[in-house]
C-alpha positions as CSV (number, residue, x, y, z in Angstrom):
1,X,210.3,207.1,62.3
2,X,208.8,204.7,59.9
3,X,205.4,203.5,60.8
4,X,204.2,199.9,60.1
5,X,201.1,198.2,61.0
6,X,200.4,194.6,61.4
7,X,196.7,193.6,60.9
8,X,195.3,190.2,61.9
9,X,192.4,188.6,60.2
10,X,189.7,186.7,62.1
11,X,191.4,183.4,61.5
12,X,191.9,181.6,64.8
13,X,195.3,181.3,66.4
14,X,195.0,177.5,66.1
15,X,195.2,177.8,62.3
16,X,198.5,179.7,62.4
17,X,200.6,176.7,61.7
18,X,198.0,174.8,59.4
19,X,198.7,174.6,55.7
20,X,196.3,173.8,53.1
21,X,196.1,170.0,52.7
22,X,197.8,168.5,49.6
23,X,195.4,168.6,46.8
24,X,193.5,171.6,48.0
25,X,194.3,175.0,46.7
26,X,197.4,173.9,44.8
27,X,198.9,176.1,42.2
28,X,200.1,174.8,38.8
29,X,197.8,171.8,38.6
30,X,199.2,170.5,41.9
31,X,202.3,169.2,40.6
32,X,205.2,169.1,43.0
33,X,208.1,171.2,42.1
34,X,211.7,170.0,42.3
35,X,214.1,172.3,43.9
36,X,216.0,173.5,47.0
37,X,215.1,175.8,49.9
38,X,217.7,178.4,50.9
39,X,217.7,180.4,54.2
40,X,219.8,183.4,54.9
41,X,220.0,184.3,58.6
42,X,221.2,187.9,59.4
43,X,223.9,187.7,62.0
44,X,225.0,186.3,65.3
45,X,225.3,189.7,67.0
46,X,221.8,191.1,67.4
47,X,220.7,187.9,69.1
48,X,222.2,184.5,69.9
49,X,218.9,183.0,68.7
50,X,219.8,182.5,65.1
51,X,222.4,179.8,65.4
52,X,221.2,178.4,68.7
53,X,217.6,177.9,67.7
54,X,216.4,179.0,64.2
55,X,219.1,177.1,62.2
56,X,218.6,173.7,64.1
57,X,214.8,174.0,64.1
58,X,214.7,174.7,60.4
59,X,217.2,171.9,59.7
60,X,215.0,169.5,61.6
61,X,211.9,170.5,59.5
62,X,213.7,170.3,56.2
63,X,215.4,166.9,57.0
64,X,212.1,165.4,58.1
65,X,210.5,166.6,54.8
66,X,213.5,165.0,52.8
67,X,214.1,168.2,50.8
68,X,217.3,169.7,49.8
69,X,218.2,173.0,51.7
70,X,221.1,175.4,52.4
71,X,221.1,177.5,55.5
72,X,223.8,180.2,55.8
73,X,224.5,183.2,58.1
74,X,225.5,186.7,56.6
75,X,227.2,187.5,59.9
76,X,225.9,191.1,59.8
77,X,227.4,191.9,56.4
78,X,225.1,193.1,53.7
79,X,227.6,192.4,51.1
80,X,227.9,188.7,52.3
81,X,224.1,188.6,52.4
82,X,223.9,189.4,48.6
83,X,226.7,187.1,47.8
84,X,225.2,184.2,49.7
85,X,221.9,184.9,47.8
86,X,223.7,184.9,44.4
87,X,225.2,181.7,45.1
88,X,222.1,180.1,46.3
89,X,220.1,181.2,43.3
90,X,223.0,179.9,41.0
91,X,222.9,176.5,42.8
92,X,219.2,176.1,42.0
93,X,217.4,177.3,45.1
94,X,213.7,177.8,44.2
95,X,212.5,179.1,47.5
96,X,214.5,181.7,49.5
97,X,213.7,182.5,53.0
98,X,215.3,185.9,54.1
99,X,215.9,187.4,57.5
100,X,217.3,190.8,56.1
101,X,219.9,192.9,57.9
102,X,218.2,196.0,56.3
103,X,215.4,196.5,53.9
104,X,217.5,197.9,51.0
105,X,219.9,195.1,50.6
106,X,217.1,192.5,51.4
107,X,214.8,194.1,48.7
108,X,217.5,193.9,46.2
109,X,218.1,190.2,46.7
110,X,214.3,189.7,46.5
111,X,214.1,191.5,43.2
112,X,216.9,189.5,41.8
113,X,215.4,186.3,43.1
114,X,212.1,187.2,41.5
115,X,213.7,187.9,38.1
116,X,215.0,184.2,38.3
117,X,211.7,182.9,39.2
118,X,212.6,182.2,42.8
119,X,209.9,182.7,45.4
120,X,210.9,184.5,48.6
121,X,209.7,184.5,52.2
122,X,210.4,187.2,54.6
123,X,211.5,185.5,58.0
124,X,211.2,187.5,61.4
125,X,211.7,190.8,59.7
126,X,209.6,192.4,56.9
127,X,211.5,193.7,54.0
128,X,210.1,197.2,53.3
129,X,209.9,197.8,49.7
130,X,210.6,194.1,49.0
131,X,208.6,191.6,46.8
132,X,208.4,188.7,49.2
133,X,205.5,186.3,48.7
134,X,204.9,185.5,52.4
135,X,206.0,186.9,55.8
136,X,206.5,184.8,59.0
137,X,207.0,186.4,62.4
138,X,205.7,187.3,65.8
139,X,203.2,190.1,65.8
140,X,205.9,192.7,66.4
141,X,203.4,195.4,67.4
142,X,202.1,193.1,70.1
143,X,205.6,192.6,71.1
144,X,206.0,196.3,71.7
145,X,202.6,196.4,73.6
146,X,203.8,193.6,76.0
147,X,207.1,195.6,76.7
148,X,204.8,198.7,77.4
149,X,202.5,196.7,79.7
150,X,205.4,195.1,81.4
151,X,207.0,198.5,82.2
152,X,203.7,199.8,83.3
153,X,203.2,196.9,85.7
154,X,206.7,197.4,87.1
155,X,206.3,201.3,87.5
156,X,202.7,201.1,88.9
157,X,200.6,204.2,89.3
158,X,203.1,206.9,89.9
159,X,204.7,209.7,88.1
160,X,207.7,208.3,86.1
161,X,210.2,209.6,83.7
162,X,210.8,207.0,81.0
163,X,213.7,206.5,78.6
164,X,213.4,204.4,75.4
165,X,216.2,202.5,74.0
166,X,214.9,201.3,70.6
167,X,216.5,198.7,68.4
168,X,218.3,199.4,65.1
169,X,216.8,202.2,63.0
170,X,217.4,199.9,59.9
171,X,215.2,197.1,61.4
172,X,211.5,197.4,60.7
173,X,210.9,195.2,63.7
174,X,212.3,197.7,66.0
175,X,210.0,200.4,64.6
176,X,207.1,198.3,65.2
177,X,208.3,197.5,68.9
178,X,208.5,201.2,69.5
179,X,205.0,201.7,68.0
180,X,203.5,199.1,70.2
181,X,205.2,200.3,73.4
182,X,204.2,203.9,72.7
183,X,200.7,202.9,72.1
184,X,200.5,201.6,75.7
185,X,202.6,204.1,77.6
186,X,201.7,207.4,75.8
187,X,198.2,206.9,77.2
188,X,199.4,207.0,80.9
189,X,199.3,210.7,81.8
190,X,201.6,210.2,84.7
191,X,204.5,208.9,82.5
192,X,206.7,211.3,80.6
193,X,209.1,210.4,77.9
194,X,212.4,212.1,78.7
195,X,214.8,210.4,76.2
196,X,214.5,208.2,73.2
197,X,217.1,206.8,70.9
198,X,217.7,203.9,68.4
199,X,220.7,201.7,69.1
200,X,222.7,201.3,65.7
201,X,222.9,197.6,64.7
202,X,221.5,196.6,68.1
203,X,225.0,197.0,69.4
204,X,225.2,196.6,73.2
205,X,228.2,198.7,73.7
206,X,226.7,201.6,71.9
207,X,223.6,201.0,73.9
208,X,225.5,201.4,77.0
209,X,227.1,204.7,75.8
210,X,223.7,206.1,74.7
211,X,222.0,205.3,78.0
212,X,225.0,206.6,80.0
213,X,224.5,209.9,78.0
214,X,220.7,209.9,78.7
215,X,221.3,209.4,82.4
216,X,223.8,212.3,82.6
217,X,221.6,214.6,80.6
218,X,218.6,213.7,82.8
219,X,220.8,214.1,86.0
220,X,219.8,210.5,87.0
221,X,216.0,211.4,86.9
222,X,215.0,208.3,85.0
223,X,212.4,206.1,86.6
224,X,211.9,203.4,83.9
225,X,213.8,202.1,80.8
226,X,211.9,200.7,77.8
227,X,214.7,198.5,76.4
228,X,213.9,196.8,73.0
229,X,215.8,193.6,73.9
230,X,217.7,191.8,76.6
231,X,221.1,192.9,75.4
232,X,220.2,196.5,75.2
233,X,218.4,196.2,78.5
234,X,221.5,194.7,80.1
235,X,223.6,197.6,78.8
236,X,221.2,200.0,80.7
237,X,221.3,197.8,83.7
238,X,225.2,198.0,83.7
239,X,224.9,201.9,83.7
240,X,222.3,201.8,86.5
241,X,224.7,199.6,88.6
242,X,227.5,201.9,88.0
243,X,225.3,204.6,89.5
244,X,224.1,202.4,92.4
245,X,220.7,202.2,90.9
246,X,220.6,198.5,89.9
247,X,217.3,196.9,90.8
248,X,215.7,200.4,91.6
249,X,214.9,201.4,88.2
250,X,212.7,198.9,86.2
251,X,214.1,197.8,82.7
252,X,212.4,195.7,80.1
253,X,213.8,193.2,77.6
254,X,213.1,190.8,74.9
255,X,214.2,187.4,73.7
256,X,214.1,185.6,77.0
257,X,217.9,185.1,76.8
258,X,219.8,183.4,79.8
259,X,221.2,186.8,80.6
260,X,217.9,188.5,80.6
261,X,216.3,185.8,82.7
262,X,219.1,185.9,85.2
263,X,218.6,189.7,85.4
264,X,215.0,189.0,86.2
265,X,216.0,186.6,88.9
266,X,218.4,189.1,90.2
267,X,215.6,191.8,90.3
268,X,217.5,194.2,88.0
269,X,215.3,193.5,85.0
270,X,211.5,193.7,85.5
271,X,210.4,191.5,82.4
272,X,211.3,190.1,79.1
273,X,209.2,189.1,75.9
274,X,209.4,185.4,75.1
275,X,209.0,184.4,71.5
276,X,209.0,180.6,71.0
277,X,211.4,180.4,68.1
278,X,210.4,176.8,67.3
279,X,206.9,178.0,66.4
280,X,208.4,180.7,64.1
281,X,210.8,178.2,62.5
282,X,208.2,175.7,62.0
283,X,205.7,178.1,60.5
284,X,208.5,179.2,58.0
285,X,209.5,175.8,57.1
286,X,205.8,174.8,56.4
287,X,205.4,177.8,54.2
288,X,208.7,177.2,52.4
289,X,207.7,173.5,51.8
290,X,204.3,174.5,50.5
291,X,205.7,177.0,48.0
292,X,208.3,174.3,47.0
293,X,205.5,171.9,46.2
294,X,203.2,174.4,44.5
295,X,200.8,174.5,47.2
296,X,198.9,177.5,48.7
297,X,199.7,178.2,52.4
298,X,197.3,179.2,55.0
299,X,198.1,182.6,56.6
300,X,196.4,184.3,59.5
301,X,196.9,188.0,58.8
302,X,198.8,190.5,56.6
303,X,201.8,192.9,57.3
304,X,201.5,196.4,56.0
305,X,204.5,197.4,53.9
306,X,204.0,201.2,53.6
307,X,207.2,201.6,51.5
308,X,206.1,199.1,48.9
309,X,202.4,200.0,49.2
310,X,201.4,196.3,49.6
311,X,200.0,194.0,52.2
312,X,202.0,190.7,52.6
313,X,200.2,187.5,53.4
314,X,201.6,186.6,56.9
315,X,201.6,184.1,59.6
316,X,201.8,186.2,62.9
317,X,202.4,184.5,66.1
318,X,201.7,185.5,69.5
319,X,204.5,186.8,72.0
320,X,204.5,185.9,75.7
321,X,205.5,188.3,78.4
322,X,207.7,186.7,81.1
323,X,208.6,188.0,84.6
324,X,209.6,186.0,87.7
325,X,206.1,184.5,88.2
326,X,206.2,182.5,84.9
327,X,210.0,182.3,84.1
328,X,209.5,178.5,84.5
329,X,207.7,178.3,81.2
330,X,210.7,179.3,79.2
331,X,212.7,176.3,80.8
332,X,209.9,173.9,80.5
333,X,209.7,174.7,76.8
334,X,213.5,173.8,76.3
335,X,214.2,177.3,75.1
336,X,217.0,177.7,77.8
337,X,218.7,175.1,79.7
338,X,218.2,174.9,83.4
339,X,221.8,174.0,83.8
340,X,222.8,177.3,82.3
341,X,220.1,179.5,83.8
342,X,220.4,178.1,87.3
343,X,224.3,177.8,87.5
344,X,226.1,178.9,90.7
345,X,224.3,181.4,92.7
346,X,221.3,181.3,90.6
347,X,220.4,177.9,91.9
348,X,218.5,179.2,94.8
349,X,216.8,182.0,92.8
350,X,215.7,179.5,90.4
351,X,214.2,177.3,93.1
352,X,212.4,180.4,94.5
353,X,210.9,180.9,91.0
354,X,209.7,177.3,90.8
355,X,212.4,176.0,88.8
356,X,213.3,172.7,90.4
């Protein structure tokens, strides 16, 4: 398993989204650069967030700034990812924001962009072995730590066998999530890891198959499931329900999806990790705009790229653990719509959780 470490500097959290004022720290004599910003999102499969939230938030920022931009989705295809990048560079993009499907293909795109004088920003996922100028994400080790603490809270002080369903092995974030979770749970002497496997491409169907195999191999003696996101967690929950254990075995999640939040209301999922995408999209847009104008952007930390043997200037945001006690926060932020979350039988459950 690859290891990556995110280290924060002492810069305050309030400075995360702050950029250097125009005229301070500008490069190239402070002259504005004419150009266009390109954004390549990875897929619509690993999470619904990219088209539902990232794209509209980024568009909003770019439109407000009055700059040219092009946002496209690679739909899970590395070949399409590279084709989009080639087209964007040819069309005059001078800043390229990439959320890579895997590090190899994303690094190839970044190197080609660099040769053409195009600056690159890693968005959400760090490209190992890449040449990005900046990185914007939530602190992914902290995401994993919150997953670990969440499961620990749900399991309590008892002996427990834990199964880990990690994210895609090609996704550096998944490595960091697992690292953070283990840093919490491995210290609890009453907990025992009985199974651990990465889920290829974050595919929920494969996650269900993998967890069913774990369940069978352990003869049902699994007391907690550290699932890396809500989709993977829901896959585990489906197998638990199949074995009449739904709600009896705590399962974690991430992304604060409608499905994950409804599982929390049902009592079949113990928690999720909420990452306010607007904060991330706003931070990425401000970085891209600063680079476009030849300004130097403020960062609040660095991301370690062990493969590239470099530290990437980064904006690292703070994830928020969510359970039934604070599920209302996600609705109040507008991240999910009350009408979707509280539809049908969930109306009363929402009311019980303080969502009126």
